Backbone as JSON Lines, residues from 0, in Angstrom:
{"i":0,"aa":"M","n":[0.8,-1.21,0.0],"ca":[0.0,0.0,0.0],"c":[0.84,1.27,0.0]}
{"i":1,"aa":"I","n":[2.09,1.16,0.42],"ca":[2.97,2.33,0.47],"c":[4.07,2.14,-0.58]}
{"i":2,"aa":"E","n":[4.36,3.19,-1.3],"ca":[5.41,3.11,-2.31],"c":[6.3,4.34,-2.24]}
{"i":3,"aa":"M","n":[7.51,4.19,-2.76],"ca":[8.45,5.3,-2.9],"c":[8.93,5.3,-4.33]}
{"i":4,"aa":"N","n":[8.79,6.44,-4.96],"ca":[9.18,6.61,-6.36],"c":[9.85,7.98,-6.47]}
{"i":5,"aa":"P","n":[11.08,8.04,-6.98],"ca":[11.76,9.33,-7.05],"c":[11.01,10.39,-7.87]}
{"i":6,"aa":"E","n":[10.05,9.95,-8.68],"ca":[9.3,10.91,-9.5],"c":[8.0,11.35,-8.85]}
{"i":7,"aa":"I","n":[7.7,10.8,-7.68],"ca":[6.48,11.18,-6.96],"c":[6.88,11.69,-5.58]}
{"i":8,"aa":"A","n":[6.51,12.9,-5.26],"ca":[6.76,13.51,-3.94],"c":[8.24,13.42,-3.55]}
{"i":9,"aa":"C","n":[9.11,13.59,-4.52],"ca":[10.56,13.57,-4.29],"c":[11.03,12.27,-3.62]}
{"i":10,"aa":"G","n":[10.33,11.18,-3.88],"ca":[10.74,9.89,-3.34],"c":[10.27,9.6,-1.94]}
{"i":11,"aa":"K","n":[9.48,10.51,-1.35],"ca":[8.95,10.27,-0.01],"c":[7.9,9.15,-0.07]}
{"i":12,"aa":"P","n":[7.7,8.42,1.02],"ca":[6.69,7.37,1.0],"c":[5.29,7.95,0.83]}
{"i":13,"aa":"V","n":[4.56,7.4,-0.12],"ca":[3.19,7.84,-0.4],"c":[2.27,6.64,-0.41]}
{"i":14,"aa":"I","n":[0.99,6.91,-0.3],"ca":[0.0,5.86,-0.46],"c":[-0.03,5.51,-1.94]}
{"i":15,"aa":"K","n":[0.15,4.23,-2.22],"ca":[0.27,3.76,-3.6],"c":[-0.88,4.27,-4.47]}
{"i":16,"aa":"G","n":[-0.5,4.78,-5.65],"ca":[-1.48,5.28,-6.6],"c":[-1.92,6.7,-6.32]}
{"i":17,"aa":"T","n":[-1.31,7.35,-5.32],"ca":[-1.66,8.73,-4.98],"c":[-0.38,9.55,-4.81]}
{"i":18,"aa":"R","n":[-0.53,10.81,-4.55],"ca":[0.59,11.66,-4.19],"c":[0.48,12.07,-2.72]}
{"i":19,"aa":"I","n":[-0.32,11.33,-1.97],"ca":[-0.55,11.63,-0.56],"c":[0.53,10.94,0.26]}
{"i":20,"aa":"T","n":[1.33,11.75,0.96],"ca":[2.46,11.2,1.71],"c":[2.02,10.62,3.05]}
{"i":21,"aa":"V","n":[2.8,9.66,3.5],"ca":[2.6,9.1,4.84],"c":[2.72,10.23,5.86]}
{"i":22,"aa":"K","n":[3.66,11.13,5.64],"ca":[3.87,12.26,6.55],"c":[2.59,13.09,6.68]}
{"i":23,"aa":"L","n":[1.91,13.36,5.58],"ca":[0.67,14.14,5.63],"c":[-0.37,13.43,6.49]}
{"i":24,"aa":"V","n":[-0.54,12.14,6.27],"ca":[-1.53,11.38,7.05],"c":[-1.2,11.47,8.54]}
{"i":25,"aa":"L","n":[0.07,11.29,8.88],"ca":[0.46,11.36,10.29],"c":[0.27,12.76,10.87]}
{"i":26,"aa":"E","n":[0.58,13.78,10.09],"ca":[0.39,15.16,10.55],"c":[-1.09,15.44,10.82]}
{"i":27,"aa":"L","n":[-1.95,14.96,9.92],"ca":[-3.39,15.17,10.11],"c":[-3.87,14.48,11.39]}
{"i":28,"aa":"L","n":[-3.44,13.26,11.6],"ca":[-3.81,12.53,12.81],"c":[-3.3,13.25,14.06]}
{"i":29,"aa":"A","n":[-2.06,13.74,13.99],"ca":[-1.48,14.45,15.13],"c":[-2.22,15.75,15.43]}
{"i":30,"aa":"N","n":[-2.87,16.3,14.42],"ca":[-3.61,17.55,14.59],"c":[-5.09,17.34,14.86]}
{"i":31,"aa":"G","n":[-5.45,16.11,15.24],"ca":[-6.82,15.86,15.68],"c":[-7.78,15.31,14.65]}
{"i":32,"aa":"W","n":[-7.33,15.12,13.43],"ca":[-8.21,14.52,12.43],"c":[-8.43,13.06,12.79]}
{"i":33,"aa":"N","n":[-9.59,12.53,12.47],"ca":[-9.79,11.1,12.65],"c":[-9.71,10.42,11.28]}
{"i":34,"aa":"I","n":[-9.68,9.11,11.29],"ca":[-9.5,8.36,10.05],"c":[-10.63,8.67,9.06]}
{"i":35,"aa":"E","n":[-11.84,8.79,9.55],"ca":[-12.98,9.06,8.67],"c":[-12.84,10.42,7.98]}
{"i":36,"aa":"D","n":[-12.36,11.44,8.72],"ca":[-12.15,12.76,8.12],"c":[-11.12,12.69,7.0]}
{"i":37,"aa":"I","n":[-10.04,11.98,7.25],"ca":[-8.98,11.85,6.24],"c":[-9.51,11.11,5.02]}
{"i":38,"aa":"M","n":[-10.25,10.04,5.25],"ca":[-10.82,9.27,4.14],"c":[-11.7,10.16,3.26]}
{"i":39,"aa":"E","n":[-12.54,10.94,3.89],"ca":[-13.47,11.8,3.16],"c":[-12.74,12.92,2.41]}
{"i":40,"aa":"E","n":[-11.84,13.6,3.11],"ca":[-11.15,14.76,2.52],"c":[-10.21,14.36,1.38]}
{"i":41,"aa":"Y","n":[-9.55,13.21,1.51],"ca":[-8.53,12.82,0.54],"c":[-8.92,11.61,-0.31]}
{"i":42,"aa":"N","n":[-10.18,11.2,-0.22],"ca":[-10.71,10.11,-1.03],"c":[-9.87,8.83,-0.87]}
{"i":43,"aa":"L","n":[-9.62,8.47,0.38],"ca":[-8.84,7.28,0.69],"c":[-9.74,6.25,1.36]}
{"i":44,"aa":"T","n":[-9.27,5.0,1.34],"ca":[-9.97,3.95,2.06],"c":[-9.4,3.85,3.47]}
{"i":45,"aa":"E","n":[-10.14,3.19,4.34],"ca":[-9.63,2.97,5.69],"c":[-8.34,2.16,5.64]}
{"i":46,"aa":"E","n":[-8.29,1.2,4.75],"ca":[-7.1,0.36,4.59],"c":[-5.87,1.2,4.22]}
{"i":47,"aa":"Q","n":[-6.05,2.19,3.35],"ca":[-4.94,3.05,2.94],"c":[-4.44,3.9,4.1]}
{"i":48,"aa":"V","n":[-5.34,4.48,4.86],"ca":[-4.95,5.31,6.0],"c":[-4.22,4.45,7.04]}
{"i":49,"aa":"K","n":[-4.76,3.28,7.31],"ca":[-4.13,2.39,8.29],"c":[-2.77,1.9,7.79]}
{"i":50,"aa":"A","n":[-2.62,1.75,6.48],"ca":[-1.32,1.34,5.93],"c":[-0.27,2.41,6.2]}
{"i":51,"aa":"A","n":[-0.64,3.68,6.12],"ca":[0.29,4.77,6.42],"c":[0.71,4.72,7.88]}
{"i":52,"aa":"I","n":[-0.25,4.46,8.76],"ca":[0.06,4.36,10.19],"c":[0.96,3.16,10.46]}
{"i":53,"aa":"E","n":[0.65,2.05,9.85],"ca":[1.44,0.83,10.05],"c":[2.86,1.0,9.5]}
{"i":54,"aa":"Y","n":[3.0,1.73,8.4],"ca":[4.33,1.98,7.83],"c":[5.16,2.81,8.81]}
{"i":55,"aa":"A","n":[4.57,3.83,9.4],"ca":[5.27,4.65,10.38],"c":[5.65,3.82,11.6]}
{"i":56,"aa":"E","n":[4.75,2.96,12.02],"ca":[5.03,2.08,13.15],"c":[6.2,1.15,12.83]}
{"i":57,"aa":"Y","n":[6.21,0.61,11.63],"ca":[7.31,-0.26,11.18],"c":[8.65,0.48,11.24]}
{"i":58,"aa":"L","n":[8.66,1.7,10.73],"ca":[9.9,2.48,10.73],"c":[10.35,2.8,12.15]}
{"i":59,"aa":"A","n":[9.41,3.16,13.0],"ca":[9.74,3.49,14.39],"c":[10.35,2.28,15.1]}
{"i":60,"aa":"E","n":[9.88,1.11,14.77],"ca":[10.4,-0.11,15.39],"c":[11.84,-0.4,14.93]}
{"i":61,"aa":"K","n":[12.2,0.04,13.75],"ca":[13.52,-0.24,13.18],"c":[14.61,0.69,13.7]}
{"i":62,"aa":"V","n":[14.25,1.79,14.32],"ca":[15.22,2.77,14.8],"c":[15.88,2.24,16.07]}
{"i":63,"aa":"R","n":[17.17,2.24,16.07],"ca":[17.93,1.79,17.23],"c":[19.1,2.74,17.48]}
{"i":64,"aa":"I","n":[19.43,2.92,18.72],"ca":[20.62,3.7,19.07],"c":[21.75,2.7,19.3]}
{"i":65,"aa":"V","n":[22.84,2.95,18.63],"ca":[23.98,2.05,18.72],"c":[25.11,2.76,19.47]}
{"i":66,"aa":"K","n":[25.62,2.11,20.51],"ca":[26.73,2.68,21.27],"c":[28.03,2.41,20.51]}
{"i":67,"aa":"I","n":[28.78,3.46,20.31],"ca":[30.05,3.34,19.57],"c":[31.21,3.36,20.53]}
């Protein structure tokens, strides 16, 4: 559901088939929007919005601090 293409949104992760970035979805949620509002405003499915959240969760899990 999430893709990165250097020709779309400068290679930032977007919802596949759109120019809507994962970052935008997360910013909207952080600013009080609910999933239904995002779906309506940006013509997305619940599955697409949740995929953006899950992608961010995946990335957050991969971040580690390494002691040098």
